[in-house]
C-alpha positions in Angstrom: 2.8 13.7 -0.8 -0.9 13.8 -1.0 -3.0 11.9 -3.5 -6.8 11.8 -3.9 -9.5 9.8 -5.5 -11.4 11.7 -8.1 -15.2 12.3 -7.8 -17.3 10.5 -10.3 -17.8 12.3 -13.6 -20.5 11.5 -16.2 -19.9 14.0 -18.9 -21.9 12.7 -21.9 -19.2 11.9 -24.4 -16.7 11.8 -21.5 -17.4 8.9 -19.1 -14.5 8.5 -16.8 -13.8 5.2 -15.1 -13.0 6.9 -11.8 -14.2 3.9 -9.7 -11.5 1.6 -11.2 -8.8 4.1 -10.6 -10.0 5.1 -7.2 -10.2 1.4 -6.1 -6.5 1.0 -6.9 -5.1 4.1 -5.2 -5.5 3.1 -1.5 -3.4 -0.1 -1.9 -0.7 1.8 -3.7 -0.6 4.6 -1.2 -0.4 2.2 1.7 2.9 0.9 0.4 4.5 4.4 0.2 5.9 6.3 3.1 4.9 9.9 3.7 1.8 9.5 1.5 -1.7 10.4 2.6 -4.8 9.2 0.7 -7.7 11.7 0.5 -10.7 9.8 -0.8 -12.3 12.7 -2.6 -14.7 10.4 -4.4 -16.4 9.6 -1.1 -15.9 12.9 0.8 -16.7 15.7 -1.6 -20.3 14.9 -2.6 -19.7 16.4 -6.1 -22.7 17.5 -8.1 -23.1 18.7 -11.7 -22.6 22.3 -10.4 -19.1 21.3 -9.2 -17.9 20.9 -12.7 -16.8 23.7 -15.1 -18.7 24.5 -18.3 -16.2 22.5 -20.4 -17.1 19.4 -18.4 -13.5 18.5 -17.9 -12.4 20.4 -14.8 -13.9 21.2 -11.5 -15.6 24.6 -11.1 -14.4 27.0 -8.4 -17.0 25.4 -6.0 -15.6 22.0 -7.0 -12.0 23.0 -6.3 -13.1 24.4 -2.9 -14.7 21.0 -2.0 -11.5 19.2 -3.1 -9.4 21.6 -0.9 -11.5 20.8 2.1 -11.2 17.0 1.4 -7.4 17.3 1.1 -7.1 19.4 4.3 -9.3 16.9 6.2 -7.1 14.0 5.1 -4.0 15.9 6.2 -5.3 16.9 9.6 -4.0 13.7 11.4 -0.6 14.0 9.9 -0.3 17.7 10.7 -1.5 17.2 14.3 1.1 14.4 14.8 3.9 16.7 13.7 3.2 19.3 16.4 
């Protein structure tokens, strides 16, 4: 299983408390076997261009940044299984 922290989002009427959620995830993940934490909030450097026009979902560029963050988080696990 792979889980990730979400990048911060300030969307006018949508202001998500990603910091509170992201702070709780590492502790939860640490108690679960076969779980990797990808701290996307710290590793993706999201900008306004990384969000779609509806301000609710990442843009294609944002999804690509997230994929790189997830892959980077999985590299140690994948290398250990060789």
